[in-house]
N, C-alpha and C positions, 0 to 999 in steps of 0.2 A: 484395535478398533484405534482406528487415528484421532489422537486429542483436535477436537474440533471449537474448542474453546477460544477468546482473544480475550487473554488478560494483560494489563497492562503493560506488563511487562513487554509485549510486543506491538505495543502504540510508539512511534517518533515522538519527543516529547522533548528534545534536548535542543535548543535553540543553535548551540553549534552544528550539530549532524543534521535541521535542518537546513542552516546559513549553507553548509557545505553542499547537501542534496543539489538545492537551486542552482549552484555555484557551480558544481563538476558535477551534477549527473547529465544520465541521454534521458530525453524523452523520445516522447509519440503522444498518439495519438488514437485513439479508437473510440467512434462515437458510443456514448455524449464522453469518454472521458479523455480528458491530455495526463495522459502519466509520466512521471519524473521516476528514475531509478539508478542507486550508484550502492557499487561493488564495494566492499571493502578490502581490502589487499591486505594477505597473513601480514602480522605483527605492526598493523595500521591504528592499533590499538581506540579503542571508541572514547568518547566524554561520559563514561557513565558512572555511577557511584555502586550500585548494586550487582556490578556486575559476576555475575554464572559464570562457573568452569567451561558452559558451551557457550558464552554470548559471541564467539568469535563466530558462529555458523547460525546464530538470529535474524530472524526476517524481522522488522519494525518495518507498520507501516502507517500513514495518517491519510485521513482521509477529509475533503473538502466540499462543499459546497456553497461556492458564493456568493456575496448578499446580492451582487448587481446583479444577477438573474433570479434571485427567488428574494422575494422583499419578505414576506410575512416568514413568521422563524417554523409553526407546524410546516410549512414545505419544505425548509431545509432537513428539516429534525427526520424528516419523513424521507427527503433520497438518501441524506448522511445514516438511515438506521437501516434502509435496504441495501446499499454498497457495502457496508456492514457484512453486516449476513451473506451476502453472493462473496464477500473475501472468504470471512470464516469457512465457511463448507467448502472453498475452491481450492485455499492455501497449503492442501494438501503436494498441489502441482507446484511448489515452489518449494517446499519439502526432500519431497521424493526425488528432486534432482541435486545430483550431489555438486557441492561447490565448495570452494575452498577458504570464503569468508564468509560476513554477514553480508546482509541487504537494507538499504534504507529504499524506502517506495512509498513517493505519495499517488492518491488519484484523486483528481478535482472533477467534478462533475460540472462540465461545459454544455450544457442546453437549457435552451429556456424553456421546453416542455414535462409537465412532469412522469417517467416514462413507467411502464411498465415491469414489477420483477423478474420477470424474466428474461427482456430486454437487457435490463441493469447485467445478472446473472450472467447473460452469453456474452457480455463486453467483457465486465471482469474476468472470465476463463479465458479468452484471448487476447489476454493484456499478458495472465498471468503464465500462461502456452510462451508466447515471444521473449518474454523476461529467459523464464526458462529455458528454452532453447538458444539465446544469444549468451550463460551464462559459462 
């Protein structure tokens, strides 16, 4: 059975990694998400203190719902939870793809509407399939 958890080690937290992701990463848009992703080159070492032996092949992800579109925190939390759940259940798409290096991914919710979980899940699946196809 595949691991469907989302531990803290799979969340993108490093400021250096975030800066590098948004400066050098590739981006795209699948309604309602703007996504930015960056693959680590082999031997390109991450800036992590607790690097595991398999850290070179890890996937780290960031979820964001801007306050610009959703002023109420409870709405932002709802959308962030739906996005995390959709990613958690679909992340095997990325882990099944054989890649030589790690992957950093940012999912930014860019719609003013609160969409259903099914629409969010479909969008996340399309994003992950697109990234897996380009690696």
